[in-house]
C-alpha positions in Angstrom: 154.2 87.2 124.9 153.1 85.2 121.9 151.6 82.5 124.2 149.6 85.2 126.1 148.2 86.6 122.8 147.3 83.0 121.7 145.7 82.2 125.1 143.7 85.5 125.1 142.5 85.0 121.5 141.4 81.4 122.3 139.5 82.6 125.4 137.7 85.4 123.4 136.8 83.0 120.6 135.4 80.5 123.0 133.3 83.2 124.7 131.7 84.4 121.5 129.2 81.6 121.0 127.8 82.1 124.5 126.7 85.6 123.5 125.4 84.6 120.0 121.6 84.5 119.7 120.2 80.9 119.3 118.0 81.2 116.1 116.9 77.6 116.2 113.8 78.1 118.5 110.9 80.3 118.6 111.9 81.9 121.8 113.9 84.6 119.9 110.6 85.8 118.3 108.3 85.4 121.2 107.6 89.1 121.2 105.8 88.7 117.9 102.7 87.0 119.6 99.6 89.3 119.6 97.7 91.6 117.3 99.4 94.4 115.3 98.0 97.1 113.1 99.0 99.9 110.7 97.0 102.1 108.5 97.2 104.4 105.5 96.0 104.9 101.9 92.4 104.1 102.8 93.2 100.8 104.5 94.3 99.1 107.7 96.8 96.3 107.6 96.5 93.7 110.3 98.9 91.0 111.5 98.1 88.5 114.1 100.3 85.8 115.7 99.4 83.1 118.3 101.7 80.7 120.0 100.2 77.3 119.4 103.1 75.4 120.9 106.8 75.8 121.7 107.5 74.9 118.1 104.6 76.6 116.2 103.2 80.0 115.8 100.0 80.6 113.7 99.7 83.9 111.9 97.3 85.8 109.8 97.8 88.8 107.5 94.7 90.8 106.6 93.6 94.2 105.2 90.5 96.2 106.2 89.5 98.5 103.4 87.8 101.8 104.4 85.5 101.7 101.5 83.6 98.6 102.8 85.1 98.1 106.4 85.4 94.4 105.6 88.4 92.4 106.7 90.1 90.6 103.7 92.5 87.8 104.6 95.6 88.2 102.4 97.8 85.5 103.8 98.0 82.7 106.4 101.3 82.4 108.2 103.2 79.9 110.3 106.4 79.9 112.1 107.8 76.5 112.7 110.8 75.3 114.5 112.0 72.1 112.9 115.2 70.2 112.0 117.3 72.8 114.0 116.0 75.8 112.1 113.0 78.2 112.3 110.8 78.7 109.1 108.4 81.3 108.2 105.8 79.8 105.9 103.4 82.0 103.9 100.3 80.9 102.1 99.2 83.6 99.7 96.5 83.5 97.0 99.1 84.1 94.3 100.9 80.8 94.9 99.6 77.4 94.7 101.8 76.1 97.5 103.1 77.7 100.7 106.4 79.5 100.5 109.0 78.8 103.1 111.6 81.3 104.4 114.3 80.2 106.8 115.4 82.3 109.7 118.9 83.4 108.8 119.6 86.0 111.6 118.1 87.0 114.9 118.6 89.0 117.9 116.5 89.9 120.9 114.4 92.3 118.8 114.8 91.3 115.3 114.4 88.5 112.9 115.3 88.0 109.2 113.8 85.1 107.1 115.2 84.4 103.6 114.4 82.4 100.6 116.9 83.4 97.8 115.1 81.1 95.3 111.7 82.8 95.6 110.8 85.5 93.0 109.4 88.1 95.6 110.0 88.6 98.3 113.3 87.1 99.0 113.6 88.6 102.6 111.2 89.3 105.3 112.6 91.2 108.3 110.8 91.9 111.6 112.2 94.4 114.1 110.6 95.1 117.5 110.9 98.2 119.7 109.2 99.2 122.8 107.6 102.6 123.5 110.0 105.0 125.2 107.2 106.3 127.5 105.3 104.5 130.1 103.2 101.6 128.9 102.1 100.7 125.3 102.2 101.2 122.3 104.9 98.7 121.3 106.1 98.8 117.7 107.1 96.4 115.0 108.7 97.2 111.7 108.3 94.7 108.8 110.5 95.1 105.8 109.7 93.0 102.8 112.4 93.0 100.0 113.5 91.4 96.9 116.1 92.1 94.3 117.6 95.6 94.1 115.3 98.2 95.6 112.2 96.1 95.2 110.1 96.1 98.5 108.2 97.9 101.1 108.2 98.6 104.9 105.3 98.6 107.3 105.3 100.2 110.8 102.9 98.3 113.1 101.7 99.1 116.6 100.6 96.4 119.0 96.8 96.3 119.5 96.5 93.4 122.0 99.0 91.6 124.1 99.4 87.9 123.7 96.7 85.8 125.3 94.4 88.8 125.6 91.4 89.8 123.6 
């Protein structure tokens, strides 16, 4: 009986990695490509991602204020697969150098990037969900968090499909 339990346990443990998500390539976040928007409080927040290569996505975060209807770029973003990991690299006006966040967990519809040494944020999580009805819109939730309850969440809708204008 003991041998059967050992054999069954071994088979189950060997099968686990086959079902684990590979977080070392950009394939797991391919759904991110395209243009996304959310609004509120007199502004529209935009996030746009383009797949430049199999190992690089270029991104842009911007805000359109309703008072002047101008788009103000708030950050340039990059996703880069290198050295067996995926990195989210943010360049914001508040920092002299880009800030890297490593992809620490992923699944078919979510990705969490972390940099515990950074002041704020320490975690950036993306979660994708399709619309329940026929056709668009698709939705993306972005949660930005730090220590304790420091942070915010944005709910985006897809504006354009990847490769379309």
